[in-house]
OpenMM code with the backbone's topology and positions (N, CA, C; nanometers):
from openmm import Vec3, app, unit

residues = "UNK UNK UNK UNK UNK UNK UNK UNK UNK UNK UNK UNK UNK UNK UNK UNK UNK UNK UNK UNK UNK UNK UNK UNK UNK UNK UNK UNK UNK UNK UNK UNK UNK UNK UNK UNK UNK UNK UNK UNK UNK UNK UNK UNK UNK UNK UNK UNK UNK UNK UNK UNK UNK UNK UNK UNK UNK UNK UNK UNK UNK UNK UNK UNK UNK UNK UNK UNK UNK UNK UNK UNK UNK UNK UNK UNK UNK UNK UNK UNK UNK UNK UNK UNK UNK UNK UNK UNK UNK UNK UNK UNK UNK UNK UNK UNK UNK UNK UNK UNK UNK UNK UNK UNK UNK UNK UNK UNK UNK UNK UNK UNK UNK UNK UNK UNK UNK UNK UNK UNK UNK UNK UNK UNK UNK UNK UNK UNK UNK UNK UNK UNK UNK UNK UNK UNK UNK UNK UNK UNK UNK UNK UNK UNK UNK UNK UNK UNK UNK UNK UNK UNK UNK UNK UNK UNK UNK UNK UNK UNK UNK UNK UNK UNK UNK UNK UNK UNK UNK UNK UNK UNK UNK UNK UNK UNK UNK UNK UNK UNK UNK UNK UNK".split()
positions = [
    Vec3(2.2532, 3.7002, -2.9030),
    Vec3(2.2371, 3.8050, -2.8066),
    Vec3(2.1139, 3.8870, -2.8430),
    Vec3(2.0284, 3.9120, -2.7460),
    Vec3(1.9061, 3.9888, -2.7655),
    Vec3(1.9309, 4.1356, -2.7360),
    Vec3(1.9017, 4.2207, -2.8315),
    Vec3(1.9133, 4.3643, -2.8085),
    Vec3(1.7736, 4.4241, -2.8174),
    Vec3(1.7298, 4.4819, -2.7106),
    Vec3(1.5990, 4.5456, -2.7076),
    Vec3(1.6151, 4.6936, -2.7387),
    Vec3(1.5480, 4.7368, -2.8421),
    Vec3(1.5439, 4.8802, -2.8710),
    Vec3(1.4119, 4.9331, -2.8172),
    Vec3(1.4047, 5.0628, -2.8056),
    Vec3(1.2789, 5.1231, -2.7596),
    Vec3(1.1636, 5.0865, -2.8530),
    Vec3(1.1903, 5.0891, -2.9818),
    Vec3(1.0857, 5.0601, -3.0801),
    Vec3(1.0378, 4.9154, -3.0661),
    Vec3(1.1273, 4.8216, -3.0509),
    Vec3(1.0900, 4.6810, -3.0358),
    Vec3(1.0138, 4.6591, -2.9052),
    Vec3(1.0596, 4.7240, -2.7985),
    Vec3(0.9919, 4.7113, -2.6698),
    Vec3(0.8493, 4.7651, -2.6776),
    Vec3(0.8314, 4.8846, -2.7358),
    Vec3(0.6982, 4.9446, -2.7460),
    Vec3(0.6068, 4.8624, -2.8362),
    Vec3(0.6620, 4.8075, -2.9446),
    Vec3(0.5804, 4.7230, -3.0327),
    Vec3(0.5353, 4.5973, -2.9591),
    Vec3(0.6256, 4.5362, -2.8841),
    Vec3(0.5895, 4.4166, -2.8068),
    Vec3(0.4893, 4.4478, -2.6970),
    Vec3(0.5097, 4.5600, -2.6272),
    Vec3(0.4171, 4.5989, -2.5203),
    Vec3(0.2799, 4.6316, -2.5780),
    Vec3(0.2781, 4.7005, -2.6917),
    Vec3(0.1500, 4.7349, -2.7544),
    Vec3(0.0737, 4.6116, -2.7984),
    Vec3(0.1443, 4.5141, -2.8534),
    Vec3(0.0812, 4.3892, -2.8949),
    Vec3(0.0267, 4.3141, -2.7745),
    Vec3(0.1019, 4.3123, -2.6653),
    Vec3(0.0570, 4.2433, -2.5441),
    Vec3(-0.0676, 4.3082, -2.4865),
    Vec3(-0.0693, 4.4405, -2.4803),
    Vec3(-0.1861, 4.5109, -2.4266),
    Vec3(-0.3063, 4.4889, -2.5165),
    Vec3(-0.2873, 4.4941, -2.6478),
    Vec3(-0.3993, 4.4715, -2.7403),
    Vec3(-0.4550, 4.3312, -2.7252),
    Vec3(-0.3691, 4.2343, -2.7031),
    Vec3(-0.4152, 4.0963, -2.6875),
    Vec3(-0.4963, 4.0787, -2.5603),
    Vec3(-0.4681, 4.1563, -2.4581),
    Vec3(-0.5418, 4.1444, -2.3322),
    Vec3(-0.6873, 4.1847, -2.3473),
    Vec3(-0.7182, 4.2755, -2.4365),
    Vec3(-0.8538, 4.3259, -2.4492),
    Vec3(-0.9332, 4.2643, -2.5610),
    Vec3(-0.8878, 4.1525, -2.6172),
    Vec3(-0.9576, 4.0983, -2.7331),
    Vec3(-1.0770, 4.0113, -2.6985),
    Vec3(-1.1027, 3.9880, -2.5727),
    Vec3(-1.2197, 3.9101, -2.5333),
    Vec3(-1.1943, 3.7617, -2.5234),
    Vec3(-1.0826, 3.7138, -2.5761),
    Vec3(-1.0516, 3.5715, -2.5694),
    Vec3(-1.0033, 3.5391, -2.4295),
    Vec3(-1.0616, 3.4413, -2.3697),
    Vec3(-1.0186, 3.3993, -2.2370),
    Vec3(-1.0747, 3.4817, -2.1233),
    Vec3(-1.1611, 3.5804, -2.1524),
    Vec3(-1.2185, 3.6534, -2.0391),
    Vec3(-1.3416, 3.5788, -1.9884),
    Vec3(-1.3897, 3.6173, -1.8723),
    Vec3(-1.5048, 3.5484, -1.8148),
    Vec3(-1.6263, 3.6393, -1.8031),
    Vec3(-1.6325, 3.7431, -1.8851),
    Vec3(-1.7469, 3.8345, -1.8784),
    Vec3(-1.8774, 3.7640, -1.9114),
    Vec3(-1.8753, 3.6766, -2.0100),
    Vec3(-1.9961, 3.6033, -2.0469),
    Vec3(-2.0449, 3.5155, -1.9341),
    Vec3(-1.9546, 3.4483, -1.8653),
    Vec3(-1.9964, 3.3609, -1.7549),
    Vec3(-2.0496, 3.4429, -1.6375),
    Vec3(-1.9951, 3.5633, -1.6170),
    Vec3(-2.0499, 3.6498, -1.5111),
    Vec3(-2.1913, 3.6943, -1.5446),
    Vec3(-2.2139, 3.7292, -1.6702),
    Vec3(-2.3493, 3.7676, -1.7115),
    Vec3(-2.4432, 3.6485, -1.6958),
    Vec3(-2.4005, 3.5294, -1.7372),
    Vec3(-2.4837, 3.4091, -1.7248),
    Vec3(-2.5220, 3.3840, -1.5789),
    Vec3(-2.4268, 3.3998, -1.4884),
    Vec3(-2.4527, 3.3792, -1.3461),
    Vec3(-2.5570, 3.4782, -1.2949),
    Vec3(-2.5416, 3.6055, -1.3321),
    Vec3(-2.6370, 3.7086, -1.2885),
    Vec3(-2.7753, 3.6865, -1.3497),
    Vec3(-2.7790, 3.6385, -1.4735),
    Vec3(-2.9065, 3.6084, -1.5387),
    Vec3(-2.9795, 3.4978, -1.4631),
    Vec3(-2.9077, 3.3921, -1.4236),
    Vec3(-2.9690, 3.2834, -1.3464),
    Vec3(-3.0266, 3.3347, -1.2142),
    Vec3(-2.9522, 3.4205, -1.1449),
    Vec3(-3.0020, 3.4781, -1.0189),
    Vec3(-3.1270, 3.5630, -1.0428),
    Vec3(-3.1246, 3.6433, -1.1494),
    Vec3(-3.2392, 3.7295, -1.1801),
    Vec3(-3.3631, 3.6475, -1.2150),
    Vec3(-3.3454, 3.5397, -1.2911),
    Vec3(-3.4603, 3.4554, -1.3251),
    Vec3(-3.5219, 3.3938, -1.1998),
    Vec3(-3.4382, 3.3440, -1.1103),
    Vec3(-3.4909, 3.2875, -0.9851),
    Vec3(-3.5648, 3.3924, -0.9041),
    Vec3(-3.5127, 3.5144, -0.8997),
    Vec3(-3.5799, 3.6224, -0.8275),
    Vec3(-3.7136, 3.6550, -0.8931),
    Vec3(-3.7169, 3.6630, -1.0255),
    Vec3(-3.8412, 3.6932, -1.0956),
    Vec3(-3.9456, 3.5842, -1.0706),
    Vec3(-3.9032, 3.4577, -1.0798),
    Vec3(-3.9970, 3.3483, -1.0565),
    Vec3(-4.0535, 3.3526, -0.9147),
    Vec3(-3.9728, 3.3957, -0.8174),
    Vec3(-4.0187, 3.4068, -0.6785),
    Vec3(-4.1098, 3.5269, -0.6569),
    Vec3(-4.0789, 3.6400, -0.7206),
    Vec3(-4.1507, 3.7654, -0.6949),
    Vec3(-4.2741, 3.7862, -0.7813),
    Vec3(-4.2731, 3.7348, -0.9024),
    Vec3(-4.3803, 3.7659, -0.9975),
    Vec3(-4.4559, 3.6382, -1.0330),
    Vec3(-4.5710, 3.6168, -0.9692),
    Vec3(-4.6506, 3.4973, -0.9998),
    Vec3(-4.6887, 3.4939, -1.1480),
    Vec3(-4.6795, 3.3782, -1.2072),
    Vec3(-4.7140, 3.3614, -1.3474),
    Vec3(-4.5967, 3.3799, -1.4422),
    Vec3(-4.4828, 3.4265, -1.3913),
    Vec3(-4.3701, 3.4516, -1.4803),
    Vec3(-4.3078, 3.3220, -1.5330),
    Vec3(-4.3124, 3.2164, -1.4546),
    Vec3(-4.2578, 3.0885, -1.5022),
    Vec3(-4.3425, 3.0346, -1.6183),
    Vec3(-4.4744, 3.0469, -1.6083),
    Vec3(-4.5632, 3.0051, -1.7163),
    Vec3(-4.5368, 3.0882, -1.8419),
    Vec3(-4.5167, 3.2176, -1.8227),
    Vec3(-4.4856, 3.3058, -1.9344),
    Vec3(-4.3533, 3.2645, -2.0001),
    Vec3(-4.2538, 3.2318, -1.9196),
    Vec3(-4.1239, 3.1873, -1.9717),
    Vec3(-4.1388, 3.0578, -2.0518),
    Vec3(-4.2241, 2.9692, -2.0053),
    Vec3(-4.2457, 2.8432, -2.0756),
    Vec3(-4.3111, 2.8637, -2.2119),
    Vec3(-4.3935, 2.9665, -2.2235),
    Vec3(-4.4652, 2.9934, -2.3487),
    Vec3(-4.3855, 3.0794, -2.4460),
    Vec3(-4.2847, 3.1520, -2.3970),
    Vec3(-4.2060, 3.2432, -2.4813),
    Vec3(-4.1090, 3.1650, -2.5697),
    Vec3(-4.0832, 3.2173, -2.6910),
    Vec3(-3.9843, 3.1549, -2.7787),
    Vec3(-3.8435, 3.2035, -2.7461),
    Vec3(-3.8337, 3.3126, -2.6721),
    Vec3(-3.7048, 3.3665, -2.6299),
    Vec3(-3.7243, 3.4692, -2.5213),
    Vec3(-3.6193, 3.4897, -2.4404),
    Vec3(-3.6259, 3.5890, -2.3323),
    Vec3(-3.4952, 3.6664, -2.3286),
    Vec3(-3.5050, 3.7974, -2.3173),
    Vec3(-3.3886, 3.8812, -2.2932),
    Vec3(-3.3915, 3.9200, -2.1467),
    Vec3(-3.2936, 3.8742, -2.0701),
    Vec3(-3.2898, 3.8981, -1.9262),
    Vec3(-3.1800, 3.9995, -1.8969),
    Vec3(-3.2188, 4.1114, -1.8385),
    Vec3(-3.1253, 4.2148, -1.7942),
    Vec3(-3.1241, 4.2113, -1.6413),
    Vec3(-3.0238, 4.1462, -1.5813),
    Vec3(-3.0250, 4.1251, -1.4364),
    Vec3(-3.0053, 4.2517, -1.3543),
    Vec3(-2.9304, 4.3480, -1.4040),
    Vec3(-2.9113, 4.4727, -1.3303),
    Vec3(-2.9004, 4.5873, -1.4289),
    Vec3(-2.9950, 4.6803, -1.4197),
    Vec3(-2.9896, 4.8038, -1.4961),
    Vec3(-2.9766, 4.9153, -1.3931),
    Vec3(-2.8737, 4.9962, -1.4083),
    Vec3(-2.8511, 5.1069, -1.3163),
    Vec3(-2.8939, 5.2349, -1.3854),
    Vec3(-2.9786, 5.3108, -1.3173),
    Vec3(-3.0352, 5.4329, -1.3736),
    Vec3(-3.0098, 5.5484, -1.2774),
    Vec3(-2.9583, 5.6591, -1.3299),
    Vec3(-2.9320, 5.7772, -1.2481),
    Vec3(-2.9777, 5.9007, -1.3236),
    Vec3(-3.0215, 6.0002, -1.2491),
    Vec3(-3.0649, 6.1219, -1.3145),
    Vec3(-3.0629, 6.2424, -1.2240),
    Vec3(-3.0233, 6.3531, -1.2808),
    Vec3(-3.0316, 6.4841, -1.2173),
    Vec3(-3.0546, 6.5819, -1.3317),
    Vec3(-3.1801, 6.5968, -1.3729),
    Vec3(-3.2123, 6.6703, -1.4951),
    Vec3(-3.1889, 6.5799, -1.6147),
    Vec3(-3.0628, 6.5657, -1.6524),
    Vec3(-3.0240, 6.4673, -1.7522),
    Vec3(-3.0062, 6.3345, -1.6827),
    Vec3(-3.0397, 6.2274, -1.7498),
    Vec3(-3.0250, 6.0965, -1.6876),
    Vec3(-2.9832, 5.9910, -1.7876),
    Vec3(-2.9468, 5.8784, -1.7335),
    Vec3(-2.9074, 5.7680, -1.8193),
    Vec3(-2.9157, 5.6371, -1.7445),
    Vec3(-2.9141, 5.5297, -1.8188),
    Vec3(-2.9183, 5.3960, -1.7601),
    Vec3(-2.8346, 5.3037, -1.8471),
    Vec3(-2.7796, 5.2001, -1.7836),
    Vec3(-2.7013, 5.1011, -1.8569),
    Vec3(-2.7085, 4.9677, -1.7852),
    Vec3(-2.7064, 4.8612, -1.8623),
    Vec3(-2.7008, 4.7266, -1.8076),
    Vec3(-2.6651, 4.6281, -1.9173),
    Vec3(-2.6274, 4.5079, -1.8764),
    Vec3(-2.5950, 4.4024, -1.9710),
    Vec3(-2.6694, 4.2762, -1.9324),
    Vec3(-2.7069, 4.1970, -2.0335),
    Vec3(-2.7801, 4.0746, -2.0076),
    Vec3(-2.7641, 3.9761, -2.1211),
    Vec3(-2.8464, 3.8728, -2.1181),
    Vec3(-2.8342, 3.7644, -2.2159),
    Vec3(-2.9697, 3.7329, -2.2784),
    Vec3(-2.9649, 3.6955, -2.4055),
    Vec3(-3.0815, 3.6454, -2.4769),
    Vec3(-3.0819, 3.4944, -2.4616),
    Vec3(-3.1904, 3.4423, -2.4061),
    Vec3(-3.2032, 3.2986, -2.3855),
    Vec3(-3.3037, 3.2417, -2.4847),
    Vec3(-3.2649, 3.1333, -2.5500),
    Vec3(-3.3557, 3.0590, -2.6367),
    Vec3(-3.3463, 2.9142, -2.5921),
    Vec3(-3.4590, 2.8576, -2.5563),
    Vec3(-3.4583, 2.7218, -2.5037),
    Vec3(-3.3851, 2.7122, -2.3708),
    Vec3(-3.3827, 2.8216, -2.2957),
    Vec3(-3.3178, 2.8233, -2.1658),
    Vec3(-3.1672, 2.8424, -2.1695),
    Vec3(-3.1077, 2.8510, -2.2893),
    Vec3(-2.9622, 2.8659, -2.3014),
    Vec3(-2.9276, 3.0035, -2.3587),
    Vec3(-2.8201, 3.0645, -2.3095),
    Vec3(-2.7786, 3.1945, -2.3640),
    Vec3(-2.7236, 3.1792, -2.5060),
    Vec3(-2.7741, 3.2629, -2.5975),
    Vec3(-2.7277, 3.2582, -2.7355),
    Vec3(-2.6558, 3.3864, -2.7771),
    Vec3(-2.6851, 3.4977, -2.7126),
    Vec3(-2.6214, 3.6268, -2.7408),
    Vec3(-2.6256, 3.7116, -2.6151),
    Vec3(-2.5388, 3.8127, -2.6131),
    Vec3(-2.5369, 3.9086, -2.5029),
    Vec3(-2.5757, 4.0454, -2.5568),
    Vec3(-2.6482, 4.1211, -2.4747),
    Vec3(-2.6985, 4.2517, -2.5150),
    Vec3(-2.6746, 4.3534, -2.4049),
    Vec3(-2.6682, 4.4790, -2.4471),
    Vec3(-2.6638, 4.5885, -2.3510),
    Vec3(-2.7902, 4.6716, -2.3692),
    Vec3(-2.8261, 4.7404, -2.2633),
    Vec3(-2.9357, 4.8361, -2.2694),
    Vec3(-2.8762, 4.9719, -2.2348),
    Vec3(-2.9082, 5.0709, -2.3156),
    Vec3(-2.8639, 5.2080, -2.2896),
    Vec3(-2.9864, 5.2970, -2.2991),
    Vec3(-2.9942, 5.3905, -2.2076),
    Vec3(-3.1104, 5.4789, -2.2035),
    Vec3(-3.0630, 5.6197, -2.1730),
    Vec3(-3.1203, 5.7144, -2.2418),
    Vec3(-3.0953, 5.8548, -2.2141),
    Vec3(-3.2278, 5.9220, -2.1842),
    Vec3(-3.2255, 6.0204, -2.0962),
    Vec3(-3.3508, 6.0873, -2.0616),
    Vec3(-3.3248, 6.2323, -2.0229),
    Vec3(-3.4287, 6.3112, -2.0350),
    Vec3(-3.4227, 6.4510, -1.9970),
    Vec3(-3.5575, 6.4881, -1.9377),
    Vec3(-3.5551, 6.5610, -1.8280),
    Vec3(-3.6777, 6.6060, -1.7650),
    Vec3(-3.6565, 6.6245, -1.6166),
    Vec3(-3.7649, 6.6433, -1.5450),
    Vec3(-3.7561, 6.6584, -1.4003),
    Vec3(-3.7317, 6.5210, -1.3403),
    Vec3(-3.6091, 6.4985, -1.2948),
    Vec3(-3.5750, 6.3700, -1.2350),
    Vec3(-3.4584, 6.3891, -1.1392),
    Vec3(-3.4577, 6.3065, -1.0371),
    Vec3(-3.3522, 6.3123, -0.9372),
    Vec3(-3.3432, 6.1765, -0.8702),
    Vec3(-3.2258, 6.1169, -0.8685),
    Vec3(-3.2093, 5.9937, -0.7936),
    Vec3(-3.1301, 5.8882, -0.8661),
    Vec3(-3.1257, 5.7725, -0.8007),
    Vec3(-3.0517, 5.6574, -0.8499),
    Vec3(-3.1323, 5.5333, -0.8169),
    Vec3(-3.1427, 5.4419, -0.9106),
    Vec3(-3.2089, 5.3153, -0.8820),
    Vec3(-3.1511, 5.2045, -0.9689),
    Vec3(-3.1709, 5.0837, -0.9224),
    Vec3(-3.1364, 4.9657, -0.9998),
    Vec3(-3.2605, 4.8789, -1.0082),
    Vec3(-3.2715, 4.8081, -1.1180),
    Vec3(-3.3831, 4.7168, -1.1363),
    Vec3(-3.3404, 4.6081, -1.2334),
    Vec3(-3.4202, 4.5064, -1.2420),
    Vec3(-3.3999, 4.3989, -1.3390),
    Vec3(-3.5235, 4.3930, -1.4273),
    Vec3(-3.5057, 4.3443, -1.5467),
    Vec3(-3.6228, 4.3216, -1.6308),
    Vec3(-3.5964, 4.2111, -1.7315),
    Vec3(-3.7066, 4.1546, -1.7755),
    Vec3(-3.7029, 4.0485, -1.8752),
    Vec3(-3.7996, 4.0833, -1.9867),
    Vec3(-3.7531, 4.0720, -2.1091),
    Vec3(-3.8411, 4.0852, -2.2249),
    Vec3(-3.8735, 3.9446, -2.2728),
    Vec3(-4.0011, 3.9139, -2.2812),
    Vec3(-4.0467, 3.7841, -2.3307),
    Vec3(-4.0912, 3.8023, -2.4760),
    Vec3(-4.0301, 3.7276, -2.5657),
    Vec3(-4.0689, 3.7300, -2.7069),
    Vec3(-4.1664, 3.6143, -2.7264),
    Vec3(-4.2909, 3.6493, -2.7545),
    Vec3(-4.3981, 3.5508, -2.7547),
    Vec3(-4.4191, 3.4831, -2.8898),
    Vec3(-4.3542, 3.5322, -2.9953),
    Vec3(-4.3626, 3.4637, -3.1238),
    Vec3(-4.2307, 3.4786, -3.1991),
    Vec3(-4.2130, 3.3957, -3.3001),
    Vec3(-4.0880, 3.3932, -3.3769),
    Vec3(-4.0623, 3.5242, -3.4498),
    Vec3(-4.1684, 3.5898, -3.4979),
    Vec3(-4.1499, 3.7165, -3.5694),
    Vec3(-4.0903, 3.8230, -3.4786),
    Vec3(-4.1421, 3.8346, -3.3576),
    Vec3(-4.0893, 3.9343, -3.2637),
    Vec3(-3.9439, 3.9049, -3.2304),
    Vec3(-3.9115, 3.7783, -3.2082),
    Vec3(-3.7733, 3.7402, -3.1774),
    Vec3(-3.6821, 3.7658, -3.2971),
    Vec3(-3.7264, 3.7320, -3.4144),
    Vec3(-3.6480, 3.7531, -3.5353),
    Vec3(-3.6230, 3.9015, -3.5603),
    Vec3(-3.7262, 3.9840, -3.5432),
    Vec3(-3.7100, 4.1292, -3.5591),
    Vec3(-3.6059, 4.1829, -3.4619),
    Vec3(-3.6112, 4.1360, -3.3380),
    Vec3(-3.5155, 4.1798, -3.2368),
    Vec3(-3.3733, 4.1401, -3.2752),
    Vec3(-3.3548, 4.0146, -3.3136),
    Vec3(-3.2201, 3.9637, -3.3425),
    Vec3(-3.1601, 4.0215, -3.4699),
    Vec3(-3.2432, 4.0585, -3.5665),
    Vec3(-3.1905, 4.1079, -3.6937),
    Vec3(-3.1679, 4.2589, -3.6943),
    Vec3(-3.2132, 4.3295, -3.5923),
    Vec3(-3.1974, 4.4746, -3.5911),
    Vec3(-3.0597, 4.5127, -3.5385),
    Vec3(-3.0097, 4.6269, -3.5862),
    Vec3(-2.8797, 4.6773, -3.5401),
    Vec3(-2.8907, 4.7314, -3.3986),
    Vec3(-3.0032, 4.7843, -3.3641),
    Vec3(-3.0298, 4.8366, -3.2310),
    Vec3(-3.1796, 4.8447, -3.2154),
    Vec3(-3.2340, 4.7695, -3.1256),
    Vec3(-3.3789, 4.7560, -3.1121),
    Vec3(-3.4285, 4.8465, -3.0016),
    Vec3(-3.5373, 4.9152, -3.0264),
    Vec3(-3.5962, 5.0034, -2.9264),
    Vec3(-3.7321, 4.9502, -2.8861),
    Vec3(-3.7610, 4.9640, -2.7572),
    Vec3(-3.8923, 4.9243, -2.7085),
    Vec3(-3.9939, 5.0204, -2.7674),
    Vec3(-4.0958, 4.9662, -2.8286),
    Vec3(-4.1959, 5.0507, -2.8914),
    Vec3(-4.3341, 5.0209, -2.8381),
    Vec3(-4.4321, 5.0557, -2.9163),
    Vec3(-4.5707, 5.0384, -2.8761),
    Vec3(-4.6121, 4.8919, -2.8756),
    Vec3(-4.5283, 4.8044, -2.9329),
    Vec3(-4.5656, 4.6636, -2.9391),
    Vec3(-4.5241, 4.5855, -2.8154),
    Vec3(-4.4784, 4.6534, -2.7121),
    Vec3(-4.4404, 4.5857, -2.5876),
    Vec3(-4.5424, 4.6180, -2.4793),
    Vec3(-4.5772, 4.5174, -2.4037),
    Vec3(-4.6689, 4.5350, -2.2921),
    Vec3(-4.5890, 4.5200, -2.1639),
    Vec3(-4.6092, 4.6114, -2.0679),
    Vec3(-4.5307, 4.6137, -1.9449),
    Vec3(-4.6073, 4.5554, -1.8279),
    Vec3(-4.5367, 4.4789, -1.7464),
    Vec3(-4.5889, 4.4267, -1.6214),
    Vec3(-4.4920, 4.4743, -1.5140),
    Vec3(-4.5407, 4.5542, -1.4193),
    Vec3(-4.4554, 4.6124, -1.3160),
    Vec3(-4.4890, 4.5562, -1.1797),
    Vec3(-4.3862, 4.5395, -1.0973),
    Vec3(-4.4067, 4.5042, -0.9576),
    Vec3(-4.3643, 4.6246, -0.8764),
    Vec3(-4.4589, 4.6932, -0.8157),
    Vec3(-4.4291, 4.8118, -0.7360),
    Vec3(-4.3899, 4.7739, -0.5947),
    Vec3(-4.3449, 4.8726, -0.5196),
    Vec3(-4.2996, 4.8497, -0.3830),
    Vec3(-4.4064, 4.7798, -0.3019),
    Vec3(-4.3752, 4.6606, -0.2583),
    Vec3(-4.4640, 4.5875, -0.1695),
    Vec3(-4.5887, 4.5308, -0.2341),
    Vec3(-4.6214, 4.5770, -0.3526),
    Vec3(-4.7409, 4.5248, -0.4176),
    Vec3(-4.7076, 4.3932, -0.4850),
    Vec3(-4.8008, 4.3023, -0.4794),
    Vec3(-4.7809, 4.1748, -0.5463),
    Vec3(-4.8678, 4.1721, -0.6697),
    Vec3(-4.8088, 4.1400, -0.7809),
    Vec3(-4.8870, 4.1307, -0.9036),
    Vec3(-4.8721, 3.9920, -0.9602),
    Vec3(-4.9623, 3.9572, -1.0435),
    Vec3(-4.9533, 3.8303, -1.1131),
    Vec3(-4.9681, 3.8539, -1.2613),
    Vec3(-4.9208, 3.7616, -1.3378),
    Vec3(-4.9332, 3.7708, -1.4824),
    Vec3(-5.0399, 3.6731, -1.5257),
    Vec3(-5.1457, 3.7273, -1.5822),
    Vec3(-5.2489, 3.6420, -1.6391),
    Vec3(-5.2143, 3.6249, -1.7863),
    Vec3(-5.1438, 3.5184, -1.8169),
    Vec3(-5.0918, 3.5007, -1.9520),
    Vec3(-5.2012, 3.4756, -2.0554),
    Vec3(-5.3229, 3.4504, -2.0119),
    Vec3(-5.4316, 3.4343, -2.1091),
    Vec3(-5.4792, 3.5698, -2.1591),
    Vec3(-5.4513, 3.6778, -2.0827),
    Vec3(-5.4953, 3.8111, -2.1228),
    Vec3(-5.3879, 3.8890, -2.1972),
    Vec3(-5.2622, 3.8495, -2.1823),
    Vec3(-5.1533, 3.9208, -2.2476),
    Vec3(-5.1396, 3.8701, -2.3909),
    Vec3(-5.1575, 3.9587, -2.4866),
    Vec3(-5.1552, 3.9192, -2.6277),
    Vec3(-5.0435, 3.9886, -2.7065),
    Vec3(-4.9627, 4.0678, -2.6429),
    Vec3(-4.8579, 4.1419, -2.7108),
    Vec3(-4.7468, 4.0476, -2.7569),
    Vec3(-4.6790, 4.0799, -2.8694),
    Vec3(-4.5680, 3.9953, -2.9143),
    Vec3(-4.4452, 4.0060, -2.8244),
    Vec3(-4.4336, 4.1153, -2.7484),
    Vec3(-4.3228, 4.1339, -2.6549),
    Vec3(-4.3817, 4.1807, -2.5221),
    Vec3(-4.3460, 4.1101, -2.4156),
    Vec3(-4.3943, 4.1455, -2.2820),
    Vec3(-4.2735, 4.1743, -2.1945),
    Vec3(-4.2732, 4.2888, -2.1292),
    Vec3(-4.1627, 4.3283, -2.0421),
    Vec3(-4.2076, 4.3172, -1.8970),
    Vec3(-4.1305, 4.2441, -1.8167),
    Vec3(-4.1566, 4.2322, -1.6736),
    Vec3(-4.0423, 4.3024, -1.6009),
    Vec3(-4.0760, 4.4013, -1.5207),
    Vec3(-3.9774, 4.4780, -1.4449),
    Vec3(-3.9916, 4.4384, -1.2987),
    Vec3(-3.8795, 4.4047, -1.2344),
    Vec3(-3.8830, 4.3547, -1.0965),
    Vec3(-3.7516, 4.3893, -1.0274),
    Vec3(-3.7446, 4.3606, -0.8987),
    Vec3(-3.6209, 4.3771, -0.8222),
    Vec3(-3.5738, 4.5202, -0.8099),
    Vec3(-3.6651, 4.6143, -0.7948),
    Vec3(-3.6263, 4.7548, -0.7849),
    Vec3(-3.5602, 4.7850, -0.6516),
    Vec3(-3.4557, 4.8666, -0.6577),
    Vec3(-3.3878, 4.9150, -0.5378),
    Vec3(-3.3439, 5.0580, -0.5642),
    Vec3(-3.3508, 5.1422, -0.4622),
    Vec3(-3.3115, 5.2814, -0.4769),
    Vec3(-3.4337, 5.3699, -0.4886),
    Vec3(-3.4095, 5.4967, -0.5112),
    Vec3(-3.5175, 5.5937, -0.5194),
    Vec3(-3.4898, 5.6896, -0.6330),
    Vec3(-3.5876, 5.7050, -0.7187),
    Vec3(-3.5785, 5.8033, -0.8250),
    Vec3(-3.7168, 5.8619, -0.8431),
    Vec3(-3.7221, 5.9955, -0.8489),
    Vec3(-3.8498, 6.0635, -0.8667),
    Vec3(-3.8417, 6.1496, -0.9911),
    Vec3(-3.9559, 6.1709, -1.0539),
    Vec3(-3.9615, 6.2622, -1.1654),
    Vec3(-4.0313, 6.2033, -1.2855),
    Vec3(-4.0585, 6.2906, -1.3798),
    Vec3(-4.1196, 6.2526, -1.5067),
    Vec3(-4.0203, 6.2859, -1.6163),
    Vec3(-3.9936, 6.1914, -1.7046),
    Vec3(-3.8900, 6.2115, -1.8053),
    Vec3(-3.9354, 6.1649, -1.9420),
    Vec3(-3.8651, 6.2102, -2.0425),
    Vec3(-3.8769, 6.1571, -2.1777),
    Vec3(-3.7537, 6.0698, -2.1966),
    Vec3(-3.7740, 5.9441, -2.2252),
    Vec3(-3.6613, 5.8516, -2.2294),
    Vec3(-3.6588, 5.7756, -2.3608),
    Vec3(-3.5390, 5.7397, -2.4016),
    Vec3(-3.5200, 5.6530, -2.5172),
    Vec3(-3.4368, 5.5341, -2.4727),
    Vec3(-3.4839, 5.4142, -2.5007),
    Vec3(-3.4144, 5.2932, -2.4590),
    Vec3(-3.3747, 5.2143, -2.5825),
    Vec3(-3.2482, 5.1715, -2.5860),
    Vec3(-3.1990, 5.0969, -2.7006),
    Vec3(-3.1247, 4.9722, -2.6522),
    Vec3(-3.1535, 4.8594, -2.7169),
    Vec3(-3.0867, 4.7335, -2.6895),
    Vec3(-2.9901, 4.7068, -2.8053),
    Vec3(-2.8663, 4.6732, -2.7724),
    Vec3(-2.7651, 4.6471, -2.8742),
    Vec3(-2.6904, 4.5178, -2.8409),
    Vec3(-2.6580, 4.4421, -2.9439),
    Vec3(-2.5819, 4.3176, -2.9263),
    Vec3(-2.4384, 4.3524, -2.8905),
    Vec3(-2.3821, 4.2794, -2.7954),
    Vec3(-2.2429, 4.2995, -2.7546),
    Vec3(-2.1710, 4.1646, -2.7604),
    Vec3(-2.0414, 4.1696, -2.7712),
    Vec3(-1.9584, 4.0504, -2.7750),
    Vec3(-1.8999, 4.0288, -2.6351),
    Vec3(-1.9280, 3.9177, -2.5743),
    Vec3(-1.8728, 3.8839, -2.4426),
    Vec3(-1.8142, 3.7488, -2.4500),
] * unit.nanometer
topology = app.Topology()
chain = topology.addChain("A")
for resn in residues:
    res = topology.addResidue(resn, chain)
    for name in ("N", "CA", "C"):
        topology.addAtom(name, app.Element.getBySymbol(name[0]), res)
């Protein structure tokens, strides 16, 4: 005969709830992979020269959707995947905090191209990597078409920002940090 006490019930319920959040059997990684594939196709369509850049890079961090909002104080968050040889090897998040004159909401995608093994190794071995002076930015503005002349880009890390939607105005001081996540 089974006798359920409150203590046994709560212990069983607590164990069940804890098991649900352990990441085993979830599909978060496959959702990120799907969004990364869509973002890469969009980048290849919108930014001439990006496919050549991808072919030359030793690794790419693709953030398919970064959501940024601000009203004085602001922040941004997104999740993506690190691709090496075209396959996802790790998942990362981007977090950004900012302060200044700003108002609005926008979403965008971006890809960081690691052009040599040292840059990729530095990124992967850090506890939290921040974009610094060693990154070169390529932006696609509203309606403007840009191309990447990969013979002129010599930076170890190249960031391509594309797929902007929404409106945000202002000048801010921002800090951006990339951190490895388990998916």
